[in-house]
N, C-alpha and C positions, 0 to 999 in steps of 0.2 A: 148712623150712614147720610142720613136726608141731610143733617146739616154740614158733611164735608160737602156734599153734592152740590148744595144751595152756598156752599164757597168757592165748588171750584168753578161754580158757574159765573157768580159774580168776577171770578179771578177772570176767567175766559172771556167773559163777556162784556167785561164794563174796564179791568183792569187794562190788559193786554190791548187793545185797540188806542186806549188813552196814551200809555208808551208810546207804542209805535208811532202816532200820530205828533208828538214833540218835534219828531222831525220836521215840521212844517209851520211850527210858529216860532221861530228863532227871535222874532223882533216883536209878534203880536200879544205871547206870551198870554193866551186866552185857551183855557182848559177844555171847552166848548168847543171851540176848532179844532182841536187835537182829539176829541173825539169821535168827532166828525171825519177828521183825514185820516183817523187812524180805522175806522172800517174801510174807508176807499182804499186804502192800503192794503187790507185783509182782503178785499174785492178784489182786487189789480194783480196782487200777487198770486192769488187762486186760481183766478182764470189763465195766468201765463204759465202755471205748472199743469194746469189741467189738459188744456189743449196736446200739447206733445205725449203724454202719460196717455190719453185718450187716443190717439192717433198710433200710438202704439200698442195699445188693447194690453197693456201694462193694468197688473191688480189694483182694484179700489184702495188696497192695503197700502199699496207703493203711494199714492197720490196722500194720503193721509199721513204718513211716515217724511215726506217731502215735503210737502206743507209746513205741516207742523214745527220740523228741524228749522226751516227759513223765517217763519215766523218768530222762533225762541231766538235765532242769531238775528234777526233785524231788531227784536223787543231790547235784548241786552247790547246791542251796539247802539240803539237811543239814550237808555239808561245812563252809559258811560261817554256820551256825546253831549247829554243834555245833565250830566248832572249836577250843576251849579243853577241849574234853571230853578229849581224849586222854590226856592225862596222869593223868587221876582214873580213866579204863577201863584202862590199865595196872596203876594202884597196886592196884585193886579186885581184877582177876585174878590178879594177884601172891600178894596176900594170901590168895584161893581156893585156889591152889595150894598155897602152904606149909602152910596149914591143912587139906590136903585127906588123909585117910590114902592113904596111899602103894599099900598091897598090895590093899586095894579098888579102887584105881583101877586098876591094872594089868591084875586081874582081869576089871575092865571093859573097857575096853580090848582086850584081847584077844578076849573075846565081841564086842564091836562090829565088830572089823578082821573076824571067823571070818563074820559075819554079811553084811558088804558084801560080801568076797570069794568067798563059795560063790554065791550068784545072779549076781554078775560073772563069774566065771572058771570055776567047777567045771559050776556045774547052772545053761545058760541055759532057762529055761521058755517053750517054743511053747505058747501061749494060745490060742484060737480066737478070743477077741474081738479080738484082734490083724487078723485076717481086716477085721475094720470099721476100727478105733479106726488102725493105721500105714495100712492104705491110704485113711484120711480123711485123711491129713496127708500123705501122700505125691500126694495127690489135689489137695489145697490148693495144693502147693509146683510142681504141674505145669499147675496149670491156672489158678492167679493169681484163683482163686473163693473165697468162704466158704460151701458147704455148698449148692452147685448142682448137683453131680453124686455121683451113688449111687457110694461108694466100690466097691459090691460088682460092680456091672459098669457101670460109666459113664456110665448114662442121665442124665438134666438130671432135675430133680427137679420134677414138677408141684406138689408143694404142698411147706412148710417141713417139715422132717422135726423138730420140736419137741423128741423125745425128746433130741436130741444137742447140736442147731443153739444152744442156748437156755447151753450152758454151753461156756467156749469154751477147754477143757482142751486138745483135740487142737491146736485152731489154735495156742495157746500155745508148746506144744511142735515146730508147724511154722516158728512164728517163733523160736525159740531153734535151730532148724535150720537155718535159713537165715543167720541173724548169725552162727553160728558152724562153719557148711560143713560139717555133723555129719549124715552119713546119718540118716532119722529111727529106723531101727532102731536103730543103736548108740547114739545120744541116748537113748533110751526104757531097754532094755534094759543098757547099759554105765556109760554116765556118769550118767544118773537116779537109780539105785539110789544111788551111791556118793553123792548128795546128800544125798536126801531121808531116808534111813535113821538116816545122823548127827541130821539135824533133827528126826525126830519122837524121838530120844533126849533131844535137846535139852529138847524142849516136856513128857515125861518127867520130864526131872530139874528141871527148871522147877515142875513142878505138885509133885512131890516135896518138894522144898523148901518147898511152903506147906504141905502136909500136915505134913512132919514137923517144921515151925518150925526149918528152914534147919540141923539136925541132919545134916552132912553123910556120918557114919557110915553114918546110917539111910537118906539119900538116896540112897548106893551099893548098898548091899542092897536096898535097891527098883530099882534098874536091872539090879543082876545078877538079881534073882528075876525081872523082865521078858525079863531077855537070856534065859535059860535054856527057859522058857515059850515064847516064841518059836524058839531053836532043837529043841528039844524037841518043838513042838505041830505040826508039819506032817504029820498024818494022814491028809489031805486037800487035796484043791484048793478047796474050800470052804471051810475054815475059816480065820477072821482071819490066823493067824499065817502061812499060805501066802501071802495078798494083802501081807502084809506087806511079806517080801520076795522073794518071785517075781513077785508083780504090783503092783510098785510105783507105776509109771508109770498104772494105770487107776484113773480118777473114784474107783470105788467103794473101792479101796483106800485113798484118799489121803481120804475122808469118816470113814472108822473109825479111821484110826492116825493122822492130822493133826488132822483139823479139829473132830473134837467132843472130843478132849481138848483143845484149845486153847480152845472153847467152855467149859468147867471151868474150863481156868488162867483166862481172861480175866474169868470168872463172880468169880472170887475174889479179882484182882485191884482190879477194878471195886467189888464189894461192903466189901471190907475197906480200902482206900486211896483208892479214890472219888475220881482222879484223870482230868482231859478225859481226858487222852492213852492211857488204861487202856479208858474207855468207847468212844474211837476206836480203838481196836488191837481190842474185840469186833466194833464195825461193821464193821470192815474184814473182820474172819472170818467174820460170815455172808455178806457179799458172797462170799468166797473160797469157801464152803458153794455157794452157786449156779453160781461157777467149776467145780469141779471134776465135778460131776453132779448131774440132776435129781433124785436123792436129796435133796441137802443144802436143799430150796426145801421140802420136808415136812419131814424131819427134824428139821434144828437149830433150827427154830423151836420145834417139839413139845419137845426137850429145856429147851431156854432158857425155855421155857413155865412149864414145870415149874419150875425152879430159881428163876424169878421170883416165881413164887407163894408157894415154900416162905419165900423171901426175904422177902417180904411180912408172910407169916402169923409170922414170927419176927420183924420188927425195925416194922412196919408204918409203911415211909417210901414212900410214894405216889411220889414224884417220882422214887424206883430202879425204883422198877414202871414207870415211864411210859417211862423211858431203855431199858429194854428192847423198850418196847413199840416203840420209834425202832429199836434194833439189830434187830427183825424186817421192818422197813420194804421191803428188797433181796428178801424171800421173799415177801414179800405184791404187789410190785409185778411181780416174774417168774411167781409162779403166776397172778397176774389174766391177764398173756399167754398163758401154759398155757392160762387156760379159755376166755378169747376166742378164741383162733387155732386151738385145737383142732377 
């Protein structure tokens, strides 16, 4: 039974996102980008399905079935569309492996493994916020409802808890917990860091490849430097480095360590290569910002707006400026809901 659960977890948490991400790597053939893009597509899809189901007051099980069916359909479509891409991806990755500095790669992998194992095995962080977040996940599973009961005392909400309920991250973990049959505490504290910490480093690596013009040696030095900052930067529970390793399942950690770097990466992709799929990935990233935390509703359009103004001042491309505005539509919609319903 344990082996089957591990295989199912690997399939759901690694294989499926990678398959979904194949949509976005038509010309890049980068499996790391596929994995990152797949999770962003998962997050965006979940948020788009969750919001109307939440306002309709439908059961949690309805969301589980609707999202699972949507992901299954998208994965099948991705396999059909990208059925001839497998050899190109394998050749591209083999080329990267052959030309990557071996010693620097080994050093970075050691640092990465340490950053994954320490929070998972050695130092399990007990965070006061878990009194709400984990309780919310458990309440969702036990009551088959979406933010209808207060996770602190079990009383029924008299009004919508908009600060939390418009972001679907807790409900996403509840969905994974049910599908994988893993307790929410184990899923968030022990399983999720193994996925999300390498996922975030993939984004940093892709960002480094853009900054350093695909110079693999400089990219690895960049990743090793970031690893050292994360390893030795835990001087307080409030600094970003502690969120990165010890609170990686919380929305405030994901917005800083995953979403904002991804906004920068998508900005570089969309302005330099100007492919439709790059703009679509940016759009999914902006929806994912709303998905992880309410801060994403206000913070990410502010960052993207500054980048859009700078890009317009430099290149005078009004079409790009308009596209950036379209990518901020999810934040506008969620922001209006906050204002109208608060």
